[in-house]
Every structure is written in C-alpha cells, then in structure tokens.
C-alpha positions in Angstrom: 93.4 94.3 114.1 93.3 91.2 111.9 93.6 91.1 108.2 90.4 91.4 106.2 90.3 90.2 102.6 87.3 91.0 100.5 86.5 91.0 96.7 84.8 93.7 94.8 84.1 94.6 91.1 86.8 96.3 89.1 86.2 100.0 88.5 86.6 101.3 84.9 89.6 103.5 86.0 91.3 100.3 87.3 90.7 98.5 84.0 92.3 101.4 82.2 95.3 101.4 84.6 95.8 97.6 84.2 95.7 97.8 80.4 98.1 100.8 80.3 100.6 98.9 82.5 101.1 96.4 79.7 101.7 99.0 76.9 105.5 99.1 77.7 105.8 95.8 75.8 104.8 97.3 72.4 108.3 98.9 71.8 109.9 95.7 72.8 107.8 93.8 70.2 108.8 96.4 67.6 112.4 95.9 68.5 112.0 92.1 68.1 110.4 92.6 64.7 113.3 94.8 63.6 115.8 92.1 64.7 113.9 89.5 62.6 113.9 91.8 59.6 117.7 92.5 60.0 118.4 88.8 60.2 116.5 88.1 57.1 118.2 90.9 55.2 121.6 89.8 56.3 121.2 86.2 55.0 124.9 85.6 55.6 124.5 84.6 59.2 125.1 81.0 60.1 122.0 78.9 60.6 122.7 78.4 64.3 122.9 82.1 65.0 119.7 82.6 63.1 117.9 79.9 65.0 119.1 81.4 68.3 117.9 84.8 67.4 114.5 83.5 66.2 114.2 81.5 69.4 114.9 84.6 71.6 112.4 86.6 69.5 109.8 83.9 69.8 110.2 83.7 73.6 109.7 87.5 73.9 106.5 87.3 71.9 105.3 84.3 73.9 105.9 86.1 77.2 104.0 89.1 75.9 101.1 87.0 74.8 101.0 85.1 78.1 100.9 88.5 80.0 98.1 89.8 77.7 96.0 86.6 78.0 96.4 86.7 81.8 95.4 90.3 81.9 92.3 89.7 79.8 91.2 86.8 81.9 91.5 88.9 85.1 89.6 91.8 83.5 86.9 89.4 82.2 86.6 88.0 85.7 85.9 91.5 86.8 87.0 91.2 90.4 89.9 92.5 92.5 90.9 91.4 96.0 91.1 94.2 98.7 93.4 93.3 101.6 93.1 95.5 104.7 95.8 94.7 107.2 98.9 95.7 109.1 102.4 95.3 107.5 104.1 92.8 109.7 107.4 92.9 107.8 109.0 94.6 104.8 111.4 92.6 102.6 113.5 93.3 99.6 115.3 90.8 97.4 118.1 91.2 94.9 121.0 93.6 94.9 120.3 96.9 96.4 121.8 100.2 95.2 120.5 103.4 96.6 121.6 106.7 95.1 120.5 110.3 95.4 119.5 112.2 92.3 120.1 115.8 91.6 116.7 116.5 93.1 117.7 114.9 96.4 115.2 112.1 96.0 116.2 108.6 96.8 116.1 106.3 93.8 116.2 102.5 93.7 118.0 100.2 91.3 115.5 98.2 89.2 117.2 94.8 89.9 115.4 94.0 93.1 111.9 93.3 94.3 110.1 94.8 97.3 107.5 92.9 99.4 105.1 93.7 102.2 104.2 90.7 104.5 100.6 90.9 105.7 99.4 87.9 107.8 102.2 85.7 106.6 101.5 86.4 102.9 104.0 88.3 100.7 102.7 91.0 98.3 105.1 92.5 95.7 104.9 96.3 95.8 106.5 99.2 93.9 109.6 100.9 95.3 107.7 104.1 96.0 105.1 102.2 98.0 107.8 100.3 99.9 109.5 103.6 101.0 106.2 105.3 101.8 105.0 102.8 104.4 106.6 101.3 107.5 106.2 98.1 109.4 103.1 98.3 111.6 101.2 100.6 109.2 97.6 99.8 108.4 97.2 99.6 104.6 94.6 98.8 102.0 96.2 96.8 99.1 94.2 96.2 95.9 95.4 93.5 93.6 94.5 90.8 91.1 94.9 87.4 92.9 95.6 85.2 89.8 98.1 87.4 88.0 99.3 88.9 91.3 99.3 92.4 89.7 99.1 95.2 92.2 96.7 98.0 91.4 97.3 100.3 94.4 98.4 100.5 98.0 96.8 103.1 100.2 96.8 104.0 103.9 93.7 102.5 105.5 
C-alpha cells in the first residue's frame, strides 16, 4: 500500500494537547528570571560574566518565544497532516543507553532522537512510539507540518 497524506481540521482535544506540550518551558523561564535577579543582587560580578549570563538568559527567552509563536501560527492555521503509510525503516540518532528500571520496563536515555521513515521522509517520534511499532507496520501519524510537532502515532 502506498502512503496517503491528507489534511484535516484540528480537533479541540489536539489544540489542548499542543498547548500543554509547551508548558514545560514556564519553570525554565522562572529559573532564568531568578538567575537575572541573583546577578543584579550580586553586583560584584565582572561585566563580562554579567553579559554572558544575560546573553544566555536572553537566548532561552527567545527560543521560548519562537516556539510559542510557531505554535500559535500552527493553531491559527487550524490544520494537521495525517500520514497513513508503512514504516519502511526505523532510525535512531545520538548516544543510546538502555537500562531496565525496577518495574522491568525498558527506558531510553533522553540524548537521542527516534525516527520513522515513511516513503523516504523522516518523522521524529517519541521513544514509546518507536518501541511500540516495527518496520513494516501500517501506521497513522498526525503532525503539524510547519513546526514538525507530532501529535500522535496510531496503528492504522
């Protein structure tokens, strides 16, 4: 069977899921704000160190704003891409460490990325989806094409 790519409107549940996926950045922004406050209180630091710290904090804020703006553009567009196809290849990049937890469930190290290749196109997936499906499986992949954010992977 060949790969079929269609577009459809975003469901309200998917909008909520997409917005919640970006909430993890709020504690990071609070941490950055605390660093800036500490630097201002400890006015003894050399100017170079202050500028480096401010630059790092500024970059964190800019990355967050970029992700939020991209998210809002995708949600305003209101469409997701649905890819129905067969996994031709599974790929993982980065260092790979597999360990078994006390619950005997395999866990993956966060310093690598997993991909499914469908019709010569790579789609980044979560480690749980990577281990759930095998090469040759028929899947339905729902994602935002511009931001490349994956909403879900299901068996077709």
